[in-house]
N, C-alpha and C positions, 0 to 999 in steps of 0.2 A: 546305442550307436557305437560307443567306444569298444564294446565287447565284440562287435562284428568285425572290427579292424584288428584289435589286439588280443582277442580271446578273453577268457575269464581270468583276470589278474587279481581277483579277490584273495586268492591263497597267498600271493606274494606280499600283499600289503596289509595282511591281517583282516581281510574282509570275512564275512560269514559265508561259508561254503553252502549253507542251506537257505540262503536268502531267496533263491529262486523258488523255494517251496511256498513262499507267500502268494504266488500266483496260482497255486493249486486250488481249484474250487472246493468249497467245504459245505456240507449240509448244516442245517440249523441246529442249534443247541435246544434241548428240551429241559425245562425246569418244572419239577413236579413237587407239590407240597406233600411231605410225609408226616402224617399225624402220629405223635408219640405221647404216651401217658407219662405222668410225673413218676409213676412207679418204674417205668423203663429208664427215665433219666437218672433215677437213684441207683438202680441195680445194673443197668445195661441190658441189652437184648440183641438178638439177631432176628431181623424181619425179612421174610421172603416176599418179593414183589414179582408178579407175573406180568410180563410185557409182551405185547404184540408188536414186533419190530419188522418194518419193511426191509427186505434183503434183495439185492440185485442178483438176478439169475439170467443166464444166457438165453436169448430168444432168436428165432430165425430172422435173416435179413441183415441189412446194414443201416447205420444211422450216422448223422453228422455229429462230429464231436470236436473238442479242442478248438472251438471257433475263436478267432482273434481278429483284431483290426490290423491291417497292413497297408502301408503307403505304396501306391503305384505311381511311377513317373512316366508320363507320356510326352514324347517330343512333338510339338506342334509346328515347328519350323526351325530354321537356323537360329540357334541361340534361345529358343523359346521352349519352355517345358511346363507341363501342368502336373501337379501332384494331387492325387485323389486317394481317399481312404476307402478301402474295400474290406468286407468281411470274408475271411478265408477259413474254411473248415476242413478237417480230415474226415476220413471214413473209418468208423469203428464197428466192431460186432454189435449187434443189437442186444439190448437187455430189457428185462421187465422186472418190476418190483413185486415180490411175493411176501405176504405176511407170514412170519414165523413166531411161534410162542417161545419165549425164553423166561427162565426164572432167575432173578437176580437176588442175591443175599446182601442186605444192608446191615452193617454192624452199628447198633446204637450204643455209643460209648458212654460210660457213666459220666454224668455232669455235662452232657452235650448242651449247648446253648441254643436258644430259640433263634432261628434264622440261619444257622450254620448249614453248609452244603456238603454233600457227599457226591463227588464226581465219579462217573463211570465213562472212561475215555472210549470214544468210538461207538457208543450205544445210542447216539442221537439220530436225527434224521439223516438218511443216506443221500449221497450225490452220485449220480451215475457216471460223472466225469471226474470225480475227485474223491475226497475223503469224507466219511460220515462225521457229523457233529458229536457232541458229548451229551450224555444224560446226567442231570444233576438233581439229586433229591434234596429239597430244602426242608429243614426240620421245623415243624410247627408243634409246639408243646401245648397239649390240651389243658383246659382249665380243670382244676381238681376240686372236688366238693369239700374237702377238709383243709388242705394245705395250699398256701399261696407262695409262689417262688419269687424271691427278690435277690438276684445274683445267686450266691451259693447258700443263702439263708432261707429257711422255711418259716412261715408265719401261720399260726392257727389260733382260733378262739375256743375257749372252754367255758361253759356255763356252770356255775356252782350255786348252791342255795344260800340264802341269807345266814342260816345257821352255820354252814361250812365257812362262809366268809368271816364269821365272828369267832368261831371256835377252832378252826383248822380243818384240814382234810388230807386224805391220801388216796391217790388214784394212779392208774396205768393208762397211757395213751398209746394206741396202736399206730406204729410207724408205717411207712410206705412198703417196707419189705416184710411186715408182720411182727417185727420184734417190739417189745413193750418198753416205753419210756416211763420210768417211775417218777411221779411228782408227789411231794409231801410238803405240807406247810402247817406250822403250829402257831402262826401269827395271824393277825387280822389282815384280810385281803380286801383292799378297796376296789370298787368297780373300775376297770381299765388298767389294773396293775399288770405288769409284765414280768415274766420269768424267763431267763435265758438258760438254755441247755446247750453248752458248748459241745461241738463235735457231733451233734445230732441233725445237722443240716445236710445239704447235698454235697457229694464229692466234687472237688475242683476238677475241671476238665483237664487242665495241664498237669495236675498232680493229684491223683486219686487218693493219696495218703492224707491229704488235707481236706477237712470237711468244714462246712459252715456251721451256723448255730440254728437251733430251733427256738423261736421266740413265741411264747404262749401268752396270750392276752386273756384275762379273766373277766367274764361278765357275771354279775350277781343278779340272780332271779329273786325279786322281792315277792312276798305273799300277795296273792291276788284278792284276798278277802281280809276283813278285820280279824285280828287275833282274839281267841277266846280268853277268858280270865285265866284258865289253866295254862294256856300257851304263854300268856304274859308273865305269869308267875315263873314258869319254866325258864 
């Protein structure tokens, strides 16, 4: 009401000059789960996603647009007025929505966390009278058969024989990117014992130079049958 008398005085008093943009209609946002492997979380990757996007194209004819509610004042008699609300629309060129195939490239950054979102501005649902919404890919880290993620740390279980538990052992564990993690023990290893390998976990998302730990839990496999006298002696 005031602006109709005094104009847009938002600039003079520090108002937001784009405040009127709030009234621009906007299409819906689209949230899509993007499944990534733990290997991709460790090393990073670029994933291509093909999207069929509705795009507005000009069509013959006219259509109603920019519809709004306006107050109409009608004089009923001396000193008597009636105010009614009416829907007023403009005429705009007609449009139709046509599906177009687009390829989007999503960068999976090392250390990305489950539930994080990657936004693509303007790639959501279109609106014929306004702006399109956004497309957001929501990271969903898949369960791994060997490693379990807890923050930036990785957990895994390794089974050793009873002889190895008593006399010691040496082994290599294949990591997510293929490099080998060397593990050696010359002491007795109890069932459930844990071994920390610092710097062998996942990279921190905010600082890839920092990595978590790899925590190895040892399970001891006991003989399934009675030992022979030779085995007992050994």
